[in-house]
C-alpha positions as CSV (number, residue, x, y, z in Angstrom):
1,M,3.2,2.3,-18.4
2,D,0.2,0.5,-17.5
3,I,-1.1,0.4,-13.8
4,I,-2.5,-2.4,-11.7
5,F,-4.2,-1.1,-8.6
6,V,-5.3,-2.3,-5.4
7,H,-7.6,0.2,-3.7
8,G,-9.5,0.0,-0.3
9,L,-7.5,-2.4,1.2
10,K,-8.5,-2.4,5.1
11,V,-5.9,-3.3,7.6
12,D,-6.0,-3.3,11.3
13,C,-2.9,-2.4,12.8
14,V,-0.9,-0.4,15.7
15,I,-0.1,3.0,14.3
16,G,0.3,6.3,15.9
17,V,2.3,8.2,18.1
18,W,0.3,8.8,21.4
19,E,0.3,6.4,24.1
20,W,-3.3,5.5,23.7
21,E,-2.7,4.8,20.0
22,R,0.0,2.0,20.8
23,R,-2.5,0.1,23.1
24,I,-5.2,-0.5,20.4
25,T,-5.6,-1.4,16.9
26,Q,-6.7,1.1,14.2
27,C,-8.3,0.6,10.9
28,I,-6.2,2.2,8.1
29,T,-7.2,1.9,4.3
30,I,-4.2,1.3,1.8
31,D,-4.7,2.2,-1.9
32,L,-1.8,0.9,-4.3
33,D,-1.0,1.9,-7.9
34,L,1.6,-0.2,-9.4
35,G,3.4,0.7,-12.6
36,V,3.8,-2.5,-14.7
37,D,4.1,-3.6,-18.4
38,T,0.7,-5.7,-18.9
39,A,1.4,-6.3,-22.8
40,L,2.6,-9.7,-22.4
41,A,-0.3,-10.8,-20.0
42,A,-2.6,-9.3,-22.5
43,K,-1.1,-11.1,-25.1
44,S,-0.8,-14.7,-23.6
45,D,-3.9,-14.3,-21.4
46,D,-1.8,-16.1,-18.5
47,L,-1.7,-15.1,-15.1
48,E,1.8,-16.1,-14.5
49,D,2.8,-13.1,-17.0
50,T,1.2,-10.6,-14.9
51,L,1.4,-9.1,-11.3
52,S,-0.8,-11.0,-8.8
53,Y,-2.9,-8.3,-7.2
54,K,-4.0,-11.0,-4.6
55,G,-0.3,-11.6,-3.9
56,V,0.3,-8.0,-3.5
57,A,-2.5,-7.5,-1.3
58,K,-2.0,-10.3,1.2
59,R,1.8,-9.1,1.5
60,V,0.9,-5.7,2.1
61,R,-2.0,-6.5,4.5
62,V,0.3,-8.9,6.6
63,F,3.2,-6.4,6.5
64,A,1.0,-3.6,7.9
65,A,-0.9,-5.6,10.4
66,D,2.5,-6.7,11.8
67,S,4.5,-3.5,11.5
68,G,3.5,-1.3,14.7
69,F,5.2,2.0,13.1
70,R,4.5,5.3,14.8
71,L,4.0,7.4,11.6
72,I,2.0,6.4,8.5
73,E,4.8,8.0,6.4
74,T,7.0,5.3,7.6
75,L,4.7,2.6,6.8
76,A,4.1,4.0,3.3
77,E,7.8,4.2,2.6
78,E,8.4,0.6,3.9
79,I,5.4,-0.6,1.6
80,A,6.7,1.1,-1.5
81,G,10.1,-0.5,-0.7
82,I,8.3,-3.9,-0.7
83,L,6.4,-3.5,-4.0
84,L,9.7,-2.0,-5.8
85,K,11.9,-5.0,-4.6
86,E,9.6,-8.0,-4.1
87,F,7.2,-7.3,-7.1
88,S,9.6,-5.7,-9.4
89,V,7.2,-2.9,-10.3
90,S,9.0,0.1,-11.8
91,W,6.8,2.8,-10.1
92,C,4.3,2.7,-7.4
93,R,2.1,5.2,-5.6
94,V,1.2,4.4,-1.9
95,R,-1.8,6.0,-0.2
96,I,-2.8,5.5,3.5
97,D,-5.8,7.0,5.1
98,K,-5.9,7.0,8.5
99,G,-9.5,7.7,8.7
100,T,-11.0,10.3,11.3
101,A,-7.5,11.1,13.1
102,V,-8.2,14.7,13.0
103,R,-11.5,15.9,14.3
104,G,-13.7,17.6,11.6
105,A,-11.8,15.8,8.8
106,R,-13.6,13.1,6.7
107,S,-10.2,11.4,6.4
108,V,-6.3,12.2,6.5
109,G,-3.3,10.3,5.3
110,V,-0.4,10.4,3.2
111,I,0.5,9.6,-0.4
112,I,3.8,8.9,-1.7
113,E,5.3,7.8,-5.1
114,R,8.6,6.0,-5.6
115,G,10.3,4.7,-8.7
116,S,10.2,5.7,-12.2
117,R,7.3,6.3,-14.4
118,S,9.0,6.0,-17.7
């Protein structure tokens, strides 16, 4: 399986369980790894034969910005569902970094994998 990736996607969104978090936007960073077969695109050299990482990034950015979930786990799960359904990837890894949400930590977040890597 080949992997197309989008890493370091910055999104301002409402995310969090605390009252003060529901009143502000926070910048999260999303990394996506998408399992696809790129052989046809490599052979044809045609954009139509591959996954548009620009399209993926735009869809995920808009979804996350509009979401308003309390947990990053929920956001990650919903993003994975979009990738599997709308972009027909066979496997995906979604990593969401909530930055400095924990005092003394450089970053905190969640990584999920969905689909089949075969």
